[in-house]
N, C-alpha and C positions, 0 to 999 in steps of 0.2 A: 824328286828324290824319293826312293822307296826303301824301306827298312823292314826286314821280315825276321821272325824268330819263332822257334818251337819251344814251348815251355810245358812243364808238367805241374799243374796247379797243386795237386795233392802232395807232391814232394816238397813244395815250398822253396823258399830262397835262403833259409838259414843254413849255416854250415852243418849243424847237428843233424838236420833233417836229411840233407844230401848224404852224409856219412852213413846214417842209419839205413836209408834205402839202398845204398850201394852194397853195404855189408850183407843186408838181408837178401838182396838179389844174388850176390855171389854165392852165399851159403846155400840158398835154394837151388841154384844151378849145380853146385858140387854134389849136393844130396841127391838131386835127380839123376845125375850121371852115374853115381855109385849104385843107385837102386837098379837102374836098367842094365848096368854092367853085370850085376848079380843075376838078373833075369836072363841075360844072354848066356851066362855060363851054365845055369841050371837047365836051359833049353837045349843044351848040347851045341851051342854055337849057331843057333838059327838066326839068320839076318832079320827075320820078322821082328825080333826084339828091338832092333834099332829103328824100324819103321814105326813101331808103337811109341818109341821114345820121341821120334819127330812129331807125331800127332799130339803127344802130351805137351811137348814144348810149345807147339802152336797154340793149344788151348790155354796154357798158362800165360803165354804172352798176351793173348787177347784179354784174359782176366787182369793181367798186370796193367795193360793200357787203360782198361776201364777204371781201375783203382787209382792210377796215377793221374788221370784226367789230362791227357795231352791236348794242348791248345796252340793253334797256329795263329800268330798275330802279325799282321802286316800294316805298316803306317806309311801313308803317302802324303807329302807336303805339296799343296797346290797354291797358286797365286791367282786371285780373282781380280781382273782389271777394274778400275774405277768406272762408274757409269754416269752418263749424262742423260737426264730426263728432259725431253723436248715436248712442250705443250703446243700443239698446233691448233690455232683458232679456226674451227670449221663451222662458225656461226654464219647466219644469212648475210650479215653486214660485210663479210669477207668476199662476197660475190660482187661487191661494187668495185668500180675502177677509180684510179686516181686521175689527176688532171691530165696525165699523159695518155690515158686510155688503157692502161694495163691493169688487169684484174689483181686485186690484193691477194686472193688465195693462190693464184699462180705464182706470184712473187714469193709468198710464204713457202710454197713447195720447193721452189728453186733454192731458197735459203736453207731448207731442210736437207737438200742434197749436199750443199756446201758443208753443212755441219756434220753430216755423216762422213764425208770424205776427210774432213779435218780430224774427227774423232778417231777414225781408223788409223791415221798417221800417228796419233798420240797414244794409241793403244787403249782407247776408251770405248766401252760398249754404249750403244744408244738405245734408250727405251722411248717410245713415242706414245703420247697420250692426246686425247681430244680435249675440247674446251670444258667438258664436264669432269675431266680427271680420269676418264676411263682409258685403259690401255688399248692401243690400236695394233692389230696384227698386220693390217694393210692400211695405207693412207687413202682416205676417201677421195674420189675424183671430184666431188662437188661439196661445197659447204651446205649443210642442211639443218643445223641446230638453230632453234628459234629464240635463244636467249644467251646472254653472256654474263658470267660471274667470275671475274678474273681471280679474285682472292679465294673463292671456293675451289677453283680449278687447281691452284697452287697447293692448297691445304690437302686436297684429295691425293695429289701426286706425292706429297710428303708422307702421307699415311700409307700409301701402297708401296713406297720405296724404303720403309723403315728398316728392313732387314738387309738392304743392299748398300754397298760402298758408294753412296751417291756423292758425286763431285759437285754437282750444281744443277739448277733447272734453267732451261732456256725457253723463254716465252715468246712465241711468234704470233702477234696479234695486231689488230688495228686499234686496240684500246677502247673500243666502243662498249663500255660496260653499262648495262641497263638493270643492274641488280638493286639500285637505289642506295648503295653504300656511299658514305661520305668520307671514309678514311679506311686505311689498311693497317691499323695498329695491331690487328690480330697476327700479322705476319712478322712483327718485330722480333719474335723469339724463334724464327725459322732457323733450323740447324745448318742449313746451307743457303748460299746466295742465289738470288733469282736474277738472271741476265735476260733483258728484254730487247726485242727488235720490233719496231713499228714503222709507222708512216708519218712524216712531218705534216703538221697542219697547214703549213704554207702552200703545200700542193693543192689544198682544197679552198683556196681564197675566193673562188668563184661562187661558193655556196653562201646564200644569205641566211642569217640567223638573227632574229630579234628576240630579246628576252627581257622580262620584268623581274627585278629583284624585289626584296621585301619592302613594301611601301612604309614610309614613316608618317604615321597619322596619330592624332591624339586619341585616347581611349574614350573620353567623354567630352561632348560638346553641348552647347546650348542651342535650342531650337531658334531658328530665324537669325542666327549669327553666322558670319563667314567662317569657313573652315578651310585650312590649307593642308594639302597632302603632298608630300614629296615622293615622287615615283622614280626610282632609279631604273634606267633603261640602258641596255647594252646592245651592240651590233657587231657582227663580224661579216665579212664579205663585201660585195660591191656597194657603191653609193646608192642611197635610196632615201625617199621621204617616208616618214612614219607618223602615225596618228596615235597619240597616247590619250586614253580615255578613262573616265571613272563611271562605273555603272552601279545602280542599285536595282538588282533584278535585270530586266531588259531595258530599263530606263537609263539613258546616258545623261548624267548630271553635269559633266564637264569634259572637255577635250581640247587638245592642242596638237598642232602639226609641227614636226621638227625635221631637220635635215641631218643626214649622216653622210660624210664623205667616204670615198672608197678606201680600202685598206685591209690587209689580212689580219692585223692585230685587233684584239677586242677593244672597241670604243665604248665609253660610258658617258651618259648624260643624266642629269637629274632634272626632272620636269616638275614644276610646282603647279598643281591644279587647285583652283578655288571654287567652292560652291556653297550654297546656303541651304541647309536642311530646313524644310518647312513643316516637318512632322516629328513629334517625339516618339521614341521607341528604341528597340534594339535591332540593328540591321547589320547585314553583311554586304560590304561594298567590294567591287572587283576593279582592280587596276589592270588595264590591258594595253597592248601595243600591237599594231598591225600596219601593213602597207595600205595606202589609200585605195579605195575602190577604183577599178579600171587600170591599176598598175600591172604592166606585163610581167614584171619581175615577181616570181612567186617564191614563197618560203616553204621548204620541205618540213621543217621542224616547227610544230605549233604548240607542243605540250608545255613549253616554257614561256608562252606569250601572255600569261595572265597570273595574277596573284590576288588572293582575297585577304581582307582584314575586317575585323568587327568594329562597329562604331555605336556607342551608346549616345543617343540624342535625348538630352534631358529637357523636360518642359521648363518653363520659367520657374525660378525658385519660389518657395512658399515664403511670403513676406510676413514676418511675425513682429508685433510690437508688444513688448512686455513692460508693464508698469508695476513697480513694487514699492511698498511703503517702508520697508526696513531691511537691513542686511541680515537675512536669516538663512539657515541651511537650505531651505526649500528653494530660495532664489539662487543661491550659489551653485547648487547641483543642476538645477533645471537650466540655468543660463549656460553652463558648460556643456550640457548635453545638446542643446539646440545649436550652439556655436560649432560643435563637432559634426553636426548633421550636414552633409554636403548639399542637401536639397532645401535647406532653410536659410533664409537671409534674416538674421535677428537684429532688431534694434531694441535696446533695453533702457529703461529710465528708472533710476533708483533714487529715492529720497534719502539724502545723506545728512540732513539736519534734524534736530529735535523739533517736532511740530509744536510742542508746548512752549518752546522758546522763540522760534522763528516763524511760527504760523504753518498752516498746512501747505501752502503753495508759495515757496520762495521765488519761483519762476513764473513764466507765463503759461498759457494753455498748451497742453501736449496733444490732446485728441482734437485736432483741427480737421476741417473737411479736406483741405489740401493734403494733409499727411495721411488721413485715413483712406483716401482714394487709391493710394499705392500700398495698401496693407490688406492681407488676406485673413489673418487671425490676430485678434487682440486678446492679450492675457492680462487680467487684473489680479494682482496679488493681494496681500493683506493691507487694505486701505480703508480709511474712514469714508463714510458716505459723502462727507463734505469735501473730500479730496478733489473731486472733479467739479468743475463749474457747470452751471446750467447750460452754457453754450456747448461744453464738451458732451454733456448728456444728450443734447439735441443732435449734435453731429454724430455721436456713436449710434443712437437709435436710427437715424436716417441711413447711416452706413450699413447697418444690419439688414436693410431691405435689399441690398445688392446680392448678386449671384455669388455663391461660394464664400460669403463673408460670415465669419463665425467669431463668437465671443466665448472665452474660457475664464471662469471665475474660480479662484482658488480659495480654500478654507483658511481661516485665521481668526485670531482674537478680535481684530478690529473690523474686518469686513463683515463677519456674521455676529458681531457683538451688538450691544444696545444702540450704538451710534453708527452702525454699518449700513449695508445696502438697503435694508428694509425702510430706511428713512429717505431713500433717494429715488429719482425717476427710473432707475435701473430695476427696481423691484418687480415691475410688470414684465420685464423680459426674462427674469430668472425662472428656471424650471422648478424651483422649490419656494416655499413660503418661509422666510426667516422667522426665528423665534422672537417673541416680544417680551419674554420673561426668562429668568434663569431656569435651568442651566443653559448657557450658551456654548459650553464646551465640555466634552468628556475626554479625560486625559489617560484613560486606561488602554493597555495594549490590546490589539485585536487583529484578526485576519479578515478582511472584507469578504463577505459571502456574495458570490455572483448570482444574479437572477438568471432566468432563462434567456432574457434579452441580452444580459451581460455575457453569457457564455457564447453567444453568437456574434458579439460585437468585435470589430477588428482590433480594438484596443487590447483585447485579452487573447489574441491568437498568437501563440508562440511557436508551436511545432507543426500545426496543421491537424493534429490529432486532439480532439476535444478532451478525451479522457486524460491524456498526458498533460495537456495544458492545465486542466483543473488540478491534477496532482501536483504539478510544479507550483501553481498558484498557492495552494494550501500549505506547501512546504516553505515558501520563501517570501510571502507577501505580508509579513507582519508589520503593522503600523502602530504608532503611539499617538492616540488622540484623534478626535474628529469634532468638527463644528456641528452643533445640534440645530436642526431646523424643525418646524412644525410638521411639514409633510411635503410630498411632491405634488405639483399641480396636476389637475385632471388630464391635461394633454401631454404631460411629460412621460418620458421613458426612463424607468429606474434600472440602472445597470449593476449597482452593488449596494449592499446594506450592511449595517452592523449586526453581527450574529447574536449579540447578547443585549445591547442597549436598545430599549424600546421607548418610543414616544407614544403614550397611550397604549394601544394594542398593536401598534405597527413598528417593525424594526426601523431604527434610525437610518435615514438615507445617507449614503456615502458618495454616490456618484449618479448623476441623472442629467438628461438633456431634453430640450424641446425645440421645435421649429418656431421661430419667431420672425414675423415679417417675411423676408426672403432668405434669411440665413438661419444659423443654428446657435443656440446658447447652451453651454455645458457648465455644470457646477461640479467640481471635485472638492468635497468638503474636508478631506484630510489634508494636512499640511506637513506630513512627514514621509512622503514618497521617496525622499532622498535616502532613507534607510535601505531601500531596495538596491541602491548602488553601493553605499558605504559598508553595510554589514557583510555582504558576500566578499568584498575585496579584503576585508580584515582577516578573513580565513583563507585567502588565496584563491577565491573563485571569481568568475566573471560576473559582471552585473548585466547579464543578458535581459533579464526581466525588466529592469528599469529602462534600458535603452529601447527595447522593443515597445514597451508600453507608451513611452512618450513620443517616439517616432511615429508609431501608428495612430496615436490619438491626434497629433498635429496634422497628419496627412488626411485623416478622416474629416477633421474640422475644415480643412481646405478643399475637400472634395476630391482628394487623391488617395492613392493606395500604394503600399510597398511593392505590390506586384508589378508596378510600372517599371521596376528595374529588371524584371524577368523578361527574357525574350518571348515574344508571342509564339514563335515557332522554334522548334529544335529539330535538326536532321541528323541522323546517325546511321551507320551501316554495321553489318555483322563482321566486317573485316576491313583492314586498311590496305590490303593488296589482294589481288585475285589473278585468275588466268582467263584468257579468252574462252568463251563458251560455258563458263561456270556462272550460275545465277548468284546475284548479290541481293541480300535483303536490305531494303531501305525503310527506315522507320521515321515517321513524321509525327510529332506531338504538338498539339496546340496548347498554349498556356492560357487558361481563362483569365480575362481581364474585364473589369467593370466598364472600361471605356471602349471595348471592342465587341461589336455584335456579331457573333459567329454565324447566326442564322441567316444573315444577309451577305456573308463573305464567301468567296469561292476559293477553295484550296486546290492548287495546281502543283504537280511534281513533274520534274523533267530531268533528263540525263543528257549531258552535252559532252561530246568527245571527238576523237579523230574522224569518226564515221558520220558525224552530224548530230542533230538534236532530235530526241524522241520524247513523247509525253508518256509518263508512267501512270498506269491505272492504280488508284489507291483503294484499298479495302479497309473498311472501318473495323475496329476491335469491338466485339459484341459486349465486352465488359467495361470498356472505356470509350465513350463516344468521341473523345478528343485525341485518340491514338489511331494512326493509320499506317499500313504497311504496303509495300509494293516490291515486286521482284523485277530486277533488271539483269539481263544476260548480255554482257558486252560481246559484240561480234568479233572484235579484234583488239589487239593490244593498244595501250596508250593511257593517257591520263584523262579520267572522266570526272566531270563536275555533276554531282547529284544535288539538285536544288529543289526547294519548295517555296512557294510564295502565296500569300493570302491577299486577295484583292476584293475590292468592292467598288462598283461603279467605275471600273477601269483603273482605279488608283491602288497602288501597292501599299498595303497596311504593314506588312512585315515579310521578310524573306530570310532564309538561311540556306546554307549549302555545306556539302562535305565532298572531299576529293578522294578518289580511289585510283591507284596505279595498277593497271592491268598488264600482265606480262603476255607477250605473244610475238609472232613474227612481225607484225606491223610495228611493234615497238622497236624491234631489232633494226628495222629499216627506216624508222622514223627520222633518225639523225644520220645522214650519210657521211658525216665528217669523221675522220680519224681523230683519236684522242691520245696523243703521245703522253700527255701529263699523267694519265692514270698508270701507264706503264712505268714512267719515271718514278712515280710514287712507290710502286711495288719494289722496283730495283733499289731505290734509296733505303726503304725500310728494312731490306734484307742484306744490304751491303753489296749489292750487285751494281751493274751499269746498264745504261740504255744506249742503243745505237739505232740508226735507221736501217730498214730492211735490207738494202743492198750490201750492207756491211755485217750482216748477221753471221757470216762464216767466221769472222774474227773473234766471235765470242768464245769459240772453242779454246783459243789460246789463253783466255782469261780463267778457264776452269782450273782449279788446283789438281795436282796429281793425287789420286786417292785410290790405292789398291789395298787389297786385303789378303793376307796369307793365312791359310788354314790347313790343318792336318786332318787327313781322313784316315781313320783307323779301321782296319778290317780284322775281325776276330772270328776264328772258326774253332769250335770245340768238337773233338772226335770221340771222347769217352762215352758220350751218350748215343753213339751211333748204333742202331739196331743190328748192323752187320757184324760188329764185334761180338755181340751177344750170341748171334747165330753161329759164328765161327767157333766160339767157345763151346756151345752145346754140341755142335756138329762133330768137332774133332774128338771131344771126350767120349761122345756116344760111339763114334766109329772105332776109337781105340778099344773101348770095352767090348764091342761086338767081336772085333778081331781076336782079342784075347780069349773070349769064350769059345769061339769056333776052333781055335787052335789049342785049346786046353792049356792056356798059359796063365790062368787065374790062380 
């Protein structure tokens, strides 16, 4: 439908404007006629006067047109048909054939022809896009794209079709998405529905695929104890035998063979593998499934055949025996701290009766040889020297001669008083000489001053930075009172002293230790370390100093260290995904541990993937001897395991690994199976439907009618045409010249 009109914009649309211009034009025309009629009579009736009149009329008409601004406006109403966007999967996997031997891409092109025909019958226009969402002027003869991201393709098509009356999107694909997406929730807000056509999985039942799901394993176990790991395994395809195994590095620690019957549907089994770790540390184990060696039936998809999980193997717990003479705050807080420590097995004995009424020992001996042989650390609280029997002293001193056996003696009024340890056989083992005269105790508040040995001792390492540790210590380590001793023994190491109280010319000892027989004996003469826990918590802060101090002190006494909980190795990469041919930086860091001699250990890094296994050359960091880097360039797509292991004498001390998914054509062809579930998920999220490829033509009928009517307005203005101005000047000039020559001016 076309509508046209000529308007004069300067005249306007109001009635007053029209009347004014009409009257002015008529009056001007009448005046012009009368004027040239007078000229005609004066010239004796010469016809030239009327020629001049005509020229003047033409010039004034041109001027009138310029002033009135004549505009030609034409409006045309057009109807745009609805459009159907078809995404044609032209990735490498579409070059594969189904069980009937027909190529997927050829079937998709045939479906495209059906869709075009049906769209023409319904009056729909068809726009064709490739699997990357790019418009196609011509349909490619062969699939050549090396990756598939279905959700991204749909999003790109929606963005490119935003200004068009889009009725829907038809997705022709095998559903083999290798983008790593786990859901398509981003498409829930799609303004149009996506209708998908793919290939049923049942047609691919002859393809074998074994897979390992996430293993169920404990996070921490005890060394030399049986560990059970549940390994979920699935299978699709023909009947086969499968070997499920557990590996630590290249060492197989457990395996089991299972049978899977034939069947196109996914079959699942849970296999329980048991093994006994013989070494403490932090390790990464790999659960894997594969067909037995020599099996003719091969599996094309291997990237889902293994899964890793961490396992912390703890050494035997530190067995602590704590004897206390009275229910005091130091006992209450220290007992709670040691009971909360997962690496400590605490046995505590508290005297609950008044010794002045019931005697010092209402029960039998506690420190017997049988009990001590299963103990690593003995803690003696505030006890009188007579609390232990001679037999207990003998057993305790003999026990101290054992490896990693340590005694910790805490300060108190009784233990370092006049009837305390100085009168017992234990005095020879103490790192300090108890006082034999008052004062036996100073009750003033103070912050222990660390000696140079103390600053280096594990008990006082909180952040790893000595300056920060000392600053935190000075801010939060206030205590109330300390037992006074004469001095430290010549062979003892003093870790902390009183900053103000002196015995003679020497600061009073607060904490010291010495080696005695085969073990260690430590004395902590303060009995208010519980304030390091209670005081911060009263103001809403954590008691990190208290927890670290006691955990590290007990571990040091037992010959262990908190670093045992840290993995000996860490492996990381500069990316979680990459592309074939692009280098990946692999970083390996060794964590120093007192129980691991790195000088005799060999560090090996490897990359394992679809193309096999290669050894990675490691380069040491010049500023950090425990940091190494390597470059790995994956030759093809797939999932690669980048691992490092530390070995000595052929035994694996520690290993760690990291996975990287590499995009490439090999990944596109790694899994030959169609995946209709991914297409169904996209269709369901957007309100569309899924059909098999032979029925793709029926999807056109499901598209809603969506046409758009629009009006195209064409506007032409003539008042500013240079020709009008030229006519105006030309005719007026011509009229004036003629009048001059004919003496009619």
